[in-house]
Backbone as a chain_set.jsonl record, in Angstrom:
{"seq": "MTVRRRSQRAEGRRLFKTVGVVTLALALIAALGALLVRDQISRHRRDLFSPHPMRRLAALGYLSGHEASVDAVRLLRDYIAWETRPLFRRRASQILTRMERRLAADVATSAEVAG", "coords": {"N": [[124.545, -21.07, 9.695], [126.991, -21.136, 8.313], [126.85, -18.99, 6.56], [126.975, -16.85, 8.298], [129.55, -17.196, 9.389], [131.105, -16.83, 7.098], [130.571, -14.146, 6.595], [131.675, -13.004, 8.911], [134.371, -13.66, 8.514], [134.883, -12.186, 6.193], [134.534, -9.591, 7.186], [136.64, -9.557, 9.01], [138.837, -9.741, 7.266], [138.55, -7.33, 5.86], [138.971, -5.532, 7.943], [141.605, -6.175, 8.604], [142.902, -5.402, 6.221], [142.338, -2.671, 6.257], [143.688, -1.849, 8.588], [146.281, -2.429, 7.761], [146.598, -0.633, 5.581], [146.332, 1.836, 6.916], [148.533, 1.673, 8.656], [150.628, 1.622, 6.801], [150.25, 4.159, 5.647], [150.792, 5.805, 7.871], [153.484, 5.163, 8.306], [154.587, 6.183, 5.964], [154.03, 8.922, 6.277], [155.583, 9.422, 8.558], [158.141, 8.942, 7.515], [158.322, 10.984, 5.593], [158.179, 13.174, 7.319], [160.587, 12.836, 8.732], [162.421, 13.282, 6.669], [161.861, 15.976, 6.106], [162.627, 17.213, 8.521], [165.346, 16.61, 8.521], [166.138, 18.033, 6.247], [165.586, 20.643, 7.104], [167.419, 20.909, 9.194], [169.895, 20.765, 7.825], [169.578, 23.003, 6.217], [169.485, 25.092, 8.099], [172.045, 24.884, 9.098], [173.524, 25.624, 6.867], [172.588, 28.243, 6.575], [173.776, 29.503, 8.683], [176.187, 30.49, 7.838], [175.415, 32.34, 6.016], [175.254, 35.166, 3.762], [173.363, 36.957, 4.554], [172.419, 38.754, 7.325], [170.076, 38.362, 8.954], [169.327, 35.74, 8.437], [171.508, 34.408, 9.489], [171.199, 35.079, 12.166], [168.755, 33.825, 12.676], [169.543, 31.189, 12.303], [171.314, 30.915, 14.432], [169.486, 31.144, 16.512], [168.045, 28.824, 16.078], [170.055, 26.895, 16.571], [170.492, 27.411, 19.257], [168.379, 26.228, 20.542], [168.833, 23.646, 19.969], [169.953, 20.304, 20.593], [172.899, 19.714, 22.526], [175.906, 18.825, 20.938], [178.891, 17.275, 19.699], [179.376, 17.904, 17.038], [177.817, 20.245, 16.735], [179.158, 21.946, 18.474], [181.671, 22.139, 17.207], [180.847, 23.352, 14.822], [179.874, 25.819, 15.772], [182.246, 26.896, 16.797], [183.721, 27.237, 14.434], [182.038, 29.085, 13.223], [182.198, 31.299, 14.97], [184.844, 32.053, 14.571], [184.616, 32.905, 11.953], [182.58, 34.872, 11.816], [181.939, 38.376, 11.586], [180.5, 40.315, 12.899], [180.23, 41.68, 16.093], [178.037, 41.364, 17.896], [176.714, 39.045, 16.99], [178.792, 37.226, 17.247], [179.128, 37.218, 20.022], [176.643, 36.154, 20.829], [176.797, 33.612, 19.654], [178.983, 32.667, 21.088], [177.902, 32.492, 23.66], [176.003, 30.474, 23.29], [177.732, 28.418, 22.551], [179.269, 28.103, 24.917], [177.279, 27.208, 26.695], [176.591, 24.777, 25.446], [179.042, 23.401, 25.579], [179.317, 23.143, 28.353], [177.123, 21.525, 28.863], [177.832, 19.201, 27.439], [180.141, 18.512, 28.882], [178.996, 17.958, 31.354], [177.457, 15.744, 30.652], [179.486, 13.931, 30.004], [180.716, 13.679, 32.499], [178.631, 12.525, 33.953], [178.385, 10.109, 32.573], [180.867, 8.988, 33.179], [180.6, 8.606, 35.928], [178.592, 6.686, 36.024], [179.821, 4.592, 34.686], [182.029, 4.149, 36.287]], "CA": [[125.78, -20.752, 10.389], [128.096, -20.919, 7.385], [126.74, -17.637, 6.016], [127.45, -15.954, 9.353], [131.013, -17.344, 9.469], [131.687, -16.176, 5.916], [130.439, -12.714, 6.802], [132.661, -12.64, 9.934], [135.694, -13.742, 7.878], [134.994, -11.044, 5.287], [134.749, -8.407, 8.028], [138.006, -9.664, 9.532], [139.765, -9.412, 6.174], [138.445, -5.886, 5.622], [139.622, -4.872, 9.073], [143.045, -6.399, 8.448], [143.35, -4.546, 5.116], [142.266, -1.284, 6.711], [144.804, -1.639, 9.522], [147.496, -2.424, 6.945], [146.666, 0.628, 4.828], [146.582, 2.914, 7.88], [149.92, 1.523, 9.104], [151.472, 2.05, 5.685], [150.125, 5.61, 5.532], [151.52, 6.4, 9.0], [154.918, 4.99, 8.05], [154.932, 7.131, 4.907], [154.017, 10.257, 6.878], [156.761, 9.505, 9.436], [159.328, 9.051, 6.662], [158.332, 12.344, 5.04], [158.525, 14.066, 8.423], [162.028, 12.702, 8.994], [163.125, 13.965, 5.58], [161.707, 17.417, 6.293], [163.472, 17.624, 9.644], [166.735, 16.529, 8.056], [166.342, 19.154, 5.337], [165.617, 21.873, 7.899], [168.688, 20.953, 9.926], [170.976, 21.122, 6.904], [169.344, 24.377, 5.769], [169.898, 25.995, 9.17], [173.509, 24.874, 9.172], [174.01, 26.44, 5.744], [172.236, 29.635, 6.822], [174.669, 30.059, 9.692], [177.246, 31.187, 7.112], [174.742, 33.101, 4.963], [175.628, 36.585, 3.696], [172.257, 37.737, 5.107], [172.494, 38.727, 8.793], [168.876, 37.818, 9.601], [169.388, 34.279, 8.325], [172.499, 33.944, 10.466], [170.586, 35.214, 13.482], [167.755, 32.758, 12.787], [170.278, 29.933, 12.459], [171.791, 30.893, 15.823], [168.315, 30.843, 17.336], [167.765, 27.397, 15.918], [171.092, 26.129, 17.269], [170.384, 27.589, 20.704], [167.398, 25.265, 21.029], [169.255, 22.327, 19.515], [170.665, 19.486, 21.574], [174.352, 19.85, 22.495], [176.622, 17.722, 20.319], [180.251, 17.621, 19.298], [179.272, 18.56, 15.734], [177.31, 21.602, 16.937], [180.247, 22.718, 19.092], [182.647, 22.433, 16.141], [180.213, 24.303, 13.914], [179.869, 27.127, 16.424], [183.63, 27.403, 16.852], [184.025, 27.723, 13.082], [181.229, 30.276, 12.984], [182.755, 32.409, 15.757], [186.056, 32.491, 13.887], [184.233, 33.48, 10.66], [181.656, 35.998, 11.962], [182.559, 39.69, 11.775], [179.665, 41.16, 13.765], [180.46, 41.352, 17.509], [176.808, 40.907, 18.535], [176.489, 37.658, 16.586], [179.859, 36.408, 17.849], [178.809, 37.059, 21.454], [175.514, 35.219, 20.934], [177.324, 32.28, 19.34], [179.843, 32.273, 22.213], [177.016, 32.084, 24.753], [175.45, 29.162, 22.935], [178.847, 27.475, 22.601], [179.593, 27.853, 26.322], [176.218, 26.363, 27.248], [176.715, 23.429, 24.872], [180.242, 22.762, 26.135], [178.994, 22.754, 29.736], [176.195, 20.389, 28.803], [178.608, 18.02, 27.041], [181.017, 18.155, 30.001], [178.141, 17.332, 32.373], [177.098, 14.42, 30.147], [180.675, 13.08, 30.128], [180.881, 13.404, 33.927], [177.585, 11.566, 34.333], [178.748, 8.826, 31.997], [181.999, 8.458, 33.929], [180.095, 8.14, 37.219], [177.839, 5.457, 35.784], [180.783, 3.541, 34.299], [183.022, 3.939, 37.336]], "C": [[126.917, -20.459, 9.418], [128.059, -19.524, 6.775], [127.279, -16.629, 7.029], [128.979, -16.012, 9.462], [131.697, -16.67, 8.289], [131.654, -14.667, 6.082], [131.451, -12.228, 7.85], [134.077, -12.667, 9.353], [135.915, -12.547, 6.952], [135.235, -9.754, 6.074], [136.163, -8.401, 8.602], [139.042, -9.302, 8.49], [139.757, -7.913, 5.895], [139.152, -5.103, 6.726], [141.14, -4.994, 8.962], [143.612, -5.51, 7.339], [143.353, -3.076, 5.533], [143.418, -0.957, 7.654], [146.122, -1.584, 8.75], [147.672, -1.126, 6.181], [146.97, 1.796, 5.757], [148.026, 2.864, 8.373], [150.889, 1.991, 8.031], [151.434, 3.567, 5.521], [150.889, 6.316, 6.657], [153.031, 6.293, 8.814], [155.389, 5.978, 6.987], [154.987, 8.553, 5.449], [155.236, 10.446, 7.788], [158.04, 9.662, 8.624], [159.434, 10.445, 6.055], [158.697, 13.363, 6.112], [160.012, 14.034, 8.739], [162.844, 13.407, 7.91], [163.024, 15.479, 5.714], [162.585, 17.937, 7.422], [164.936, 17.628, 9.226], [167.074, 17.693, 7.126], [166.441, 20.461, 6.109], [166.931, 22.009, 8.657], [169.82, 21.367, 9.001], [170.81, 22.547, 6.407], [169.795, 25.366, 6.838], [171.414, 26.013, 9.313], [174.109, 25.705, 8.043], [173.752, 27.919, 6.004], [173.104, 30.276, 7.888], [175.792, 30.862, 9.033], [176.686, 32.004, 5.943], [175.272, 34.538, 4.93], [174.545, 37.494, 4.302], [172.259, 37.638, 6.638], [171.274, 38.113, 9.475], [168.834, 36.291, 9.516], [170.385, 33.707, 9.324], [171.922, 34.001, 11.872], [169.535, 34.123, 13.702], [168.432, 31.402, 12.994], [170.841, 29.813, 13.869], [170.644, 30.576, 16.782], [167.951, 29.37, 17.266], [168.775, 26.569, 16.702], [170.98, 26.269, 18.786], [169.365, 26.618, 21.311], [167.742, 23.835, 20.687], [170.022, 21.616, 20.608], [172.183, 19.665, 21.409], [174.978, 18.604, 21.88], [178.01, 18.204, 19.928], [180.223, 18.35, 17.958], [178.797, 20.003, 15.872], [178.388, 22.494, 17.553], [181.291, 23.085, 18.045], [182.104, 23.474, 15.182], [180.22, 25.701, 14.512], [181.275, 27.715, 16.536], [184.058, 27.953, 15.488], [183.288, 29.028, 12.796], [181.805, 31.479, 13.724], [184.022, 32.948, 15.098], [185.72, 33.225, 12.585], [183.448, 34.777, 10.804], [182.384, 37.301, 12.247], [181.764, 40.586, 12.723], [179.829, 40.737, 15.235], [179.207, 40.818, 18.212], [176.542, 39.438, 18.227], [177.544, 36.731, 17.186], [179.586, 36.168, 19.322], [177.677, 36.057, 21.643], [175.986, 33.793, 20.681], [178.208, 31.777, 20.483], [179.015, 31.815, 23.409], [176.447, 30.693, 24.502], [176.527, 28.096, 23.043], [179.196, 27.113, 24.04], [178.562, 26.933, 26.964], [176.317, 24.935, 26.74], [177.925, 22.693, 25.432], [180.004, 22.313, 27.571], [178.089, 21.527, 29.76], [176.936, 19.108, 28.423], [179.523, 17.557, 28.17], [180.21, 17.464, 31.109], [177.742, 15.922, 31.936], [178.27, 13.449, 30.281], [180.898, 12.713, 31.594], [179.855, 12.382, 34.406], [177.893, 10.184, 33.804], [179.896, 8.173, 32.755], [181.555, 7.925, 35.289], [179.355, 6.807, 37.07], [178.798, 4.305, 35.484], [181.717, 3.173, 35.455], [182.457, 3.403, 38.564]], "O": [[127.741, -19.589, 9.7], [129.106, -18.936, 6.502], [127.958, -15.67, 6.66], [129.625, -14.975, 9.613], [132.733, -16.022, 8.444], [132.62, -13.985, 5.739], [132.025, -11.151, 7.692], [134.891, -11.798, 9.664], [137.0, -11.965, 6.927], [136.048, -8.921, 5.671], [136.805, -7.353, 8.668], [140.024, -8.626, 8.798], [140.808, -7.298, 5.716], [139.849, -4.125, 6.455], [141.867, -4.03, 9.199], [144.686, -4.929, 7.501], [144.273, -2.331, 5.194], [144.049, 0.093, 7.53], [146.986, -0.766, 9.064], [148.772, -0.574, 6.135], [147.783, 2.657, 5.42], [148.673, 3.905, 8.495], [151.864, 2.681, 8.328], [152.468, 4.192, 5.283], [151.56, 7.319, 6.413], [153.768, 7.227, 9.13], [156.475, 6.545, 7.104], [155.899, 9.308, 5.112], [155.851, 11.513, 7.787], [158.925, 10.429, 9.001], [160.521, 11.021, 6.009], [159.441, 14.307, 5.846], [160.626, 15.073, 8.983], [163.846, 14.055, 8.208], [163.998, 16.19, 5.464], [163.216, 18.985, 7.289], [165.676, 18.557, 9.55], [168.159, 18.269, 7.208], [167.289, 21.299, 5.802], [167.489, 23.102, 8.749], [170.623, 22.23, 9.355], [171.805, 23.24, 6.194], [170.422, 26.375, 6.517], [171.997, 27.054, 9.617], [175.097, 26.41, 8.248], [174.595, 28.76, 5.692], [173.152, 31.503, 7.977], [176.291, 31.82, 9.624], [177.408, 32.318, 4.996], [175.693, 35.067, 5.959], [174.794, 38.676, 4.536], [172.116, 36.544, 7.183], [171.421, 37.412, 10.476], [168.351, 35.631, 10.437], [170.146, 32.662, 9.928], [172.127, 33.09, 12.674], [169.441, 33.563, 14.794], [167.951, 30.571, 13.765], [170.845, 28.724, 14.442], [170.817, 29.83, 17.746], [167.594, 28.754, 18.27], [168.396, 25.643, 17.42], [171.334, 25.346, 19.52], [169.491, 26.236, 22.474], [167.025, 22.911, 21.07], [170.663, 22.25, 21.447], [172.684, 19.756, 20.289], [174.637, 17.478, 22.241], [178.26, 19.406, 19.84], [180.966, 19.311, 17.762], [179.319, 20.891, 15.198], [178.511, 23.664, 17.191], [181.747, 24.228, 18.001], [182.828, 24.381, 14.774], [180.541, 26.668, 13.821], [181.453, 28.923, 16.38], [184.682, 29.01, 15.408], [183.844, 29.954, 12.205], [181.889, 32.569, 13.157], [184.245, 34.158, 15.069], [186.485, 34.091, 12.163], [183.626, 35.693, 10.002], [183.323, 37.34, 13.042], [182.32, 41.527, 13.29], [179.597, 39.578, 15.58], [179.308, 39.912, 19.039], [176.181, 38.673, 19.121], [177.245, 35.605, 17.582], [179.782, 35.062, 19.825], [177.748, 35.202, 22.526], [175.617, 32.873, 21.412], [178.182, 30.59, 20.81], [179.383, 30.86, 24.093], [176.417, 29.849, 25.397], [176.281, 27.005, 23.558], [179.397, 25.939, 24.35], [178.914, 25.997, 27.683], [176.147, 23.987, 27.507], [177.848, 21.5, 25.725], [180.437, 21.23, 27.966], [178.269, 20.617, 30.57], [176.699, 18.053, 29.011], [179.671, 16.356, 28.399], [180.68, 16.507, 31.723], [177.694, 15.008, 32.759], [178.078, 12.284, 30.629], [181.231, 11.568, 31.902], [180.182, 11.48, 35.177], [177.688, 9.191, 34.501], [179.906, 6.958, 32.955], [182.071, 6.909, 35.755], [179.493, 5.915, 37.907], [178.613, 3.188, 35.965], [182.139, 2.024, 35.579], [183.184, 3.177, 39.531]]}, "num_chains": 1, "name": "protein.A"}
């Protein structure tokens, strides 16, 4: 019986070590993913003011799918004031209007919940 118990303990330890290594690997992958997303967000924000029109258009496309936030609204307002191409300004204005409506709806919902 003691040989069997030792073998079960050894298997339990191996399983525990394996679970620990897998958990550590998953945490590392999640951290790297978060860093990549953060880098992409900052890159798209920089590309919004790029001298290359296609990069600006791509950045607008990225922002159009991005969640509405006060920072995004401020960024779009700055961009609209800076942009010289009417087509890009109109696209940015559409995105800005949608984000402002979304933020206003969120504020109204919050007020209803609080009130």
